[in-house]
LOVEX-680679 format. One record per residue: y, z negated, x negated of N, C-alpha, C in turn; residue in one letter. Coordinates in nm, 3 decimals. Atoms other than C-alpha are relative to their C-alpha. Layout:
BEGIN
        nY        nZ        nX       caY       caZ       caX        cY        cZ        cX   type
         Y         Z         X         Y         Z         X         Y         Z         X      A
...
//
This chain:
BEGIN
        nY        nZ        nX       caY       caZ       caX        cY        cZ        cX   type
     0.110     0.032    -0.090     9.269    -3.604    -5.809    -0.070     0.128     0.048      M
     0.058    -0.124    -0.050     9.218    -3.250    -5.675    -0.090     0.064    -0.105      Y
     0.079    -0.065     0.103     9.094    -3.118    -6.010    -0.130    -0.074    -0.027      W
     0.122     0.078     0.018     8.841    -3.401    -6.034    -0.105     0.037     0.104      Q
     0.091    -0.043    -0.107     8.690    -3.297    -5.701    -0.055     0.138    -0.032      V
     0.044    -0.136     0.034     8.677    -2.934    -5.815    -0.104    -0.005    -0.113      V
     0.094     0.013     0.111     8.504    -3.033    -6.140    -0.132    -0.059     0.049      V
     0.120     0.063    -0.052     8.258    -3.257    -5.957    -0.083     0.099     0.083      L
     0.071    -0.099    -0.083     8.168    -2.983    -5.706    -0.059     0.109    -0.089      V
     0.048    -0.104     0.091     8.135    -2.727    -5.987    -0.124    -0.047    -0.077      S
     0.115     0.055     0.074     7.901    -2.951    -6.187    -0.121    -0.014     0.092      V
     0.110     0.014    -0.097     7.693    -3.026    -5.877    -0.062     0.136     0.031      A
     0.050    -0.134    -0.028     7.664    -2.654    -5.802    -0.080     0.054    -0.118      A
     0.071    -0.044     0.120     7.560    -2.582    -6.161    -0.138    -0.064    -0.008      L
     0.129     0.068     0.002     7.285    -2.845    -6.148    -0.092     0.052     0.110      F
     0.081    -0.052    -0.110     7.165    -2.712    -5.813    -0.059     0.136    -0.037      A
     0.049    -0.131     0.040     7.136    -2.359    -5.952    -0.103    -0.010    -0.112      L
     0.094     0.017     0.110     6.962    -2.475    -6.269    -0.133    -0.055     0.048      M
     0.124     0.063    -0.044     6.708    -2.688    -6.087    -0.081     0.090     0.091      S
     0.073    -0.090    -0.089     6.617    -2.411    -5.845    -0.108     0.076    -0.075      K
     0.099    -0.072     0.079     6.440    -2.218    -6.121    -0.117    -0.087    -0.040      G
     0.106     0.089     0.040     6.240    -2.523    -6.224    -0.083    -0.051     0.117      F
     0.070     0.059    -0.113     6.140    -2.625    -5.874    -0.096     0.096     0.069      S
     0.088    -0.096    -0.065     5.962    -2.306    -5.776    -0.141    -0.013    -0.058      Q
     0.136     0.016     0.051     5.586    -2.358    -5.800    -0.058     0.134    -0.047      P
     0.070    -0.120     0.042     5.364    -2.111    -5.982    -0.101     0.038     0.107      L
     0.101    -0.047    -0.094     5.142    -1.898    -5.766    -0.138    -0.039    -0.053      A
     0.134     0.035     0.046     4.777    -2.005    -5.778    -0.061     0.116    -0.080      P
     0.063    -0.103     0.083     4.588    -1.818    -6.049    -0.127     0.049     0.068      A
     0.123    -0.057    -0.054     4.308    -1.587    -5.951    -0.107     0.013    -0.107      E
     0.092    -0.015     0.112     4.152    -1.576    -6.295     0.022    -0.114    -0.097      E
    -0.005     0.110     0.096     4.071    -1.843    -6.551    -0.078     0.037    -0.124      Y
     0.080    -0.011     0.122     3.952    -1.854    -6.908    -0.041    -0.140    -0.040      I
     0.044     0.130     0.049     3.760    -2.134    -7.072     0.053    -0.018    -0.142      E
    -0.057     0.032     0.130     3.932    -2.297    -7.367    -0.064    -0.128    -0.049      V
     0.056     0.120     0.062     3.764    -2.543    -7.602     0.113    -0.070    -0.075      V
    -0.106     0.078     0.065     4.006    -2.816    -7.708    -0.039    -0.023    -0.146      V
     0.022     0.018     0.143     4.039    -2.824    -8.087     0.064    -0.131    -0.046      Q
    -0.058     0.121     0.059     4.119    -3.123    -8.307     0.151     0.018    -0.012      E
    -0.146    -0.004     0.007     4.491    -3.197    -8.275     0.067     0.070     0.117      G
    -0.059    -0.066    -0.118     4.540    -2.994    -7.955     0.051    -0.101     0.100      D
    -0.049     0.077    -0.114     4.746    -3.138    -7.675     0.002     0.094     0.119      T
    -0.007    -0.082    -0.121     4.759    -3.019    -7.318     0.128     0.083     0.001      L
    -0.127    -0.072     0.008     5.122    -2.922    -7.375    -0.014     0.124    -0.089      W
     0.019    -0.114     0.090     5.026    -2.699    -7.671    -0.086     0.108     0.063      Q
     0.089    -0.097    -0.066     4.746    -2.535    -7.475     0.077     0.073     0.110      I
    -0.078    -0.061    -0.107     4.978    -2.475    -7.180     0.099     0.102    -0.057      A
    -0.097    -0.093     0.061     5.242    -2.315    -7.404    -0.070     0.121    -0.059      R
     0.074    -0.109     0.065     4.980    -2.107    -7.586    -0.043     0.106     0.102      R
     0.055    -0.093    -0.100     4.848    -1.952    -7.263     0.095     0.033     0.114      Y
    -0.089    -0.024    -0.114     5.152    -1.951    -7.034     0.093     0.118    -0.018      S
    -0.097    -0.106     0.024     5.380    -1.694    -7.195     0.141    -0.054     0.010      G
    -0.138     0.049     0.009     5.755    -1.722    -7.246     0.072    -0.014     0.134      P
    -0.070     0.003    -0.129     5.853    -1.668    -6.883    -0.047    -0.112     0.092      E
     0.057     0.105    -0.083     5.648    -1.959    -6.748     0.038    -0.137    -0.056      V
    -0.033     0.137     0.039     5.763    -2.321    -6.756    -0.130    -0.072    -0.037      D
     0.123     0.064     0.049     5.500    -2.502    -6.966    -0.035    -0.124     0.081      A
     0.029     0.119    -0.082     5.537    -2.813    -6.748    -0.083     0.037     0.123      R
     0.075    -0.044    -0.117     5.409    -2.618    -6.450    -0.142     0.041    -0.039      K
     0.132    -0.039     0.048     5.123    -2.477    -6.656    -0.084    -0.125    -0.026      M
     0.072     0.126     0.021     5.026    -2.832    -6.762    -0.050    -0.053     0.134      V
     0.041     0.048    -0.133     5.019    -2.931    -6.394    -0.115     0.083     0.055      D
     0.108    -0.087    -0.050     4.802    -2.629    -6.307    -0.131    -0.030    -0.072      M
     0.121     0.029     0.077     4.557    -2.704    -6.588    -0.059    -0.135     0.044      I
     0.048     0.131    -0.045     4.537    -3.068    -6.482    -0.065     0.010     0.137      R
     0.054    -0.014    -0.136     4.481    -2.970    -6.118    -0.136     0.068     0.001      D
     0.124    -0.077    -0.005     4.209    -2.712    -6.180    -0.114    -0.071    -0.073      V
     0.103     0.072     0.075     4.026    -2.942    -6.423    -0.018    -0.144     0.046      N
     0.009     0.136    -0.054     4.067    -3.260    -6.214     0.029    -0.106    -0.106      D
    -0.038     0.096     0.103     4.241    -3.441    -6.501     0.099    -0.099     0.058      L
    -0.092     0.101    -0.052     4.404    -3.769    -6.406     0.116    -0.026    -0.095      S
    -0.107     0.012     0.099     4.609    -3.769    -6.728     0.008     0.129    -0.080      T
    -0.014    -0.119     0.085     4.728    -3.513    -6.982    -0.073    -0.016    -0.133      A
     0.074     0.025     0.124     4.499    -3.656    -7.250    -0.124     0.088    -0.003      V
     0.119    -0.084     0.018     4.239    -3.411    -7.383    -0.067    -0.039    -0.132      V
     0.078     0.037     0.118     3.964    -3.456    -7.643    -0.059     0.126    -0.064      R
     0.064    -0.113     0.067     3.827    -3.218    -7.907    -0.139     0.026     0.057      P
     0.130    -0.038    -0.056     3.528    -3.028    -7.774     0.001     0.013     0.151      G
    -0.012    -0.009    -0.146     3.641    -3.062    -7.413     0.026     0.146     0.039      Q
    -0.019    -0.137    -0.047     3.620    -2.732    -7.222     0.089    -0.004     0.123      V
    -0.095    -0.004    -0.110     3.913    -2.657    -6.994     0.007     0.139     0.060      L
    -0.032    -0.125    -0.067     3.964    -2.388    -6.735     0.153     0.014    -0.005      K
    -0.143    -0.024     0.013     4.307    -2.237    -6.806     0.035     0.125     0.081      V
    -0.039    -0.115    -0.082     4.479    -2.008    -6.554     0.053     0.115    -0.086      P
    -0.055    -0.120     0.062     4.551    -1.652    -6.663     0.112     0.046     0.090      V
    -0.116    -0.038    -0.080     4.901    -1.571    -6.545     0.052     0.136    -0.037      L
//
């Protein structure tokens, strides 16, 4: 019984530490570039292309949606998006 409590507490602590890195919001960008959506592009691909390896792409998707007033993550070819420069 004791070891089960220790394992449970350890797993809970591990999840808490892992989620802390994902829960920190990105600082608002001060600079933006305009990106024209190409055929086959998704918002996820654009976010990954411009976010860099140290930035969580999910947060970049949220920033792009916010700055462009997008109600969904659906983008169309030819659409011009403001993308934060981080």
